[in-house]
C-alpha angles and dihedrals in degrees: 000000000000144000134206110291119228120235122250113292097036125105122259135183127235087246091058090047090052090052089052091055091049091049095050091046089052091052092051091048091049094050101039119014096036094033093209112199097206136259130217121246112270129226125195098201093070099174095041085065099040100160090053092050093047128349089213089076086075110125096001094119122087091234133044108260142197117205124199120188134181127184129181114188119195092002097181090062093063122254091336097147118002124164131187124191135188124182138169129187140163142172116254114207096199092059097032088229144081135263127200148167129212133188126179131180118197124189122192132186096005093308099314087120122028133170133192119201121191128171148155123226133203121187128188116209125212129192109204096177140319091293104038135050134152143187131220121199141185120201122197130179144101143276121221111197125188133189114199122178097162092104096057117111124208131189092249089062095056124088104229092210101050102018092230122139112247136163130005135282125223110245133194092228140035138212116285144169138195138193116211131183113232135195132186138179133205143178128190131178141181130205114185104310097341120094128186141167152174127217129187115193127191095021093178093043095223121216105260099185108131100172123047109259097011089126093213089133122177124356104250122241111261118215122194125188118185137172138167147151136232088229124198135317113240122201102180141041105043106074087316089278130133114253140161129225121209121186118200142184128197123183121187131185129181121163108311091343116107126176138168125196124194119187146167128207127199117196123191115177105294097354129080130187126191137186124189134185116208127196130175089210094271134118092255114063120238103219150320118238122206120194139185127183142182123205141180131175093278104023142041133184127193137184128187137177125203112212108200119227096175132090089276092068091096093069106010098077090194130274133274124214131183127187135185128184124190122197124204141190128004129319117264116254098184115131087227094061125090126180119230108231098217128146120269098236 
């Protein structure tokens, strides 16, 4: 689809120039003819990025934690879609709730479009009885979106004799940026071994148009519904080792986008395996996601690979995702605190 574009003054081939034209054409089609309304970056390791899935997970772990996430979608096409995420959260005894911070940087089309998300989260925890508790959270922050076409190379900019890039090319658009306030809400609950939640992101649906006339309009509200269960501990059958099975469902909706994810985790001591099926509510499935993770008391590492089953499989070559979570301090012993028994990836 595209490769990294060299800066002015470096050589470039006609093939690379042709790819630049295709890329720019794609951008124009996306922003005008198709009138795309925007979609948030997607992670496959839902519970290894808990604050992104639902801000109400803030402070529901026994230890303060720092989560790092990296996703590279369509890696053989260059840095087509790359996303980085950093999050921190902890339980605060004095408020009987959790506080957190999240920052995410998303790069699309080799840096032509980039977005920075930053937010703070506060969650209030409620113990209903010995079997049921839930958490409510409000997330507030901003989105900084940038459109940069300075790296695109066109045939008119290439010296046919030397192959060097010279001069400029008149474009229909120009660089632009925009800063938008953003607010989200979430609720999660757990009853016995069953956990569930609802998250609403972009409550105010901010105007995301960066370039005049791009018709992107407002960023659609994203709704996430998720549920799962710790399952049962098995002591026999599989290599005569103890392991736990955890089934999960995640449904997401944003604008015209609809997606359902069904997954199953198997945890055995320090090792976790996961398998997810993803469908964008169409006859043909979207992808299958395979995961493997390693965890200790203070650290966990996860890797997942999305194998595409859709029409994009010819050029997508799947997606890679890596997660790391670090835990600090001592576990809370307050009678007001309850741990959310969610998977680790």
